[in-house]
Residue, then its C-alpha position, 0 to 999 in steps of 0.5 A: m278510730a276517730l273523726i279528727l279535724n287536722i289544722d295546719t297554719a304553721v307555713d305559708v299555705a294554711s290547710i285543714c283536713l277532716a279525717k275519719d278512721g285515718k282516711v281523708l274526708s275533705v281537705a281545704k287550703n288557703v290558696r285564694e289570690d287577691s287582685f294582684g295575684e298574690s296568695q292570701k296570707d290571712h290565716g285567721s280570717w280564712l280558718h274559721i270559715a273553712i272549718k264551718e264549710i268543711f263540716e257542712k260539706n260532709n253533713l256533719e256537726l262540729g260537735s261530732v268531732e272526737a279530737i282536734a289536731v294542730t301543727g304546734g311548731p316550728g313555723s310562722y309565729t303568727g300562723l302558729r298562734i292562730g292555729m293553736a288558739t283556734a284548736k284550743g278554743i274548739c277543744y274547750a268549747l266542746n270538751k274534746p282532746l287536743i293533739s299537738l304535732n311537730t310541724l317538721l315531723v308532719m313534713a317528714n311523714v310525707a317523705k318516707e318513700e323517698k330514696a334517702d337514708l335520712l329525711c331533712p324537712m326545712i322551714d324558711a326562717r328568713r335570711m339563711e336561717v331555717f327550722t329543721a331536724l333530721y329523721t330516719k325513714e321510721l320517723e325517729i329523731e336523728k337531729e333534734p328540731a332547731a333553728i340553724t343558719l345554713n352554710e355550704n358545710s351544713f350537715d356534712e357530718y351526716l352526709l359522710n355515711n348517709s344520703i339525705c333528702f332535703f325538702g320544704n320551703g327552706s330547702n330552696k336556698f340550701r339547694t343553691i349552696k349545697k353541692h354534695e353527691k349524697a344531698i338530694f333535694s325534693d319539691l315535696k310539700a306537706d299539708a293538713s292531710s299529711m297529719i292524719s296518720l300521726s293524729e290518728k296514732s296519737f288519738t289511739e295512744k291517748g297522746f293528748a296535749d294539756l289544754a291549759y299549758a299547750e303552746p306553740l314551739y317557736l324555736k326562736e324569738f319573734y322578729t319584726p322589721a317594723k319600727g314603732p314605739f315598742t321596737k328598738 
């Protein structure tokens, strides 16, 4: 049992969750809007302030934390770098262990009660691409995490004998092209509070990442549409 700070900056809405003994103490999300009503996406400027505030809210010192857990990918290239750098920085400064969790596994963790044989979290990766994987209800891997391009025949081999729950922000575009009686679409969303049972388990089993070598799981190369002196 431990006091663990969980950090999720892998997707569009960043969040943190302070948990003790596997139970939520506080959750904070970066859902503030600017003057145009658009969600703030600057996870970097939000994250450090949010961490400070969540510990103050619970009358705790940052040094009292026993481990830092972070979603290590796949997901937003910039978001993953921010989350991993922040988590590693705190771990180095406080000499605490780092727990790195697969983002897709964290997402699947919130869908275990869905009425489907397999769980398919999807993260939008532009155009018709998604980061995805397939899990059983026991969170065992059926299809390894990968970046794939969706089409109307995607996952047909698995749908022959299984119902599949598709969810996550990447599933919205699949919903428009996939018509199958065993394909179930859900609006389930994960955040840092979805990490706590997994991070607590990793802490108990000492499943820690190597601070010197831990890095995000990108699954694909970084792409930017911006043109400049260093882009083709």
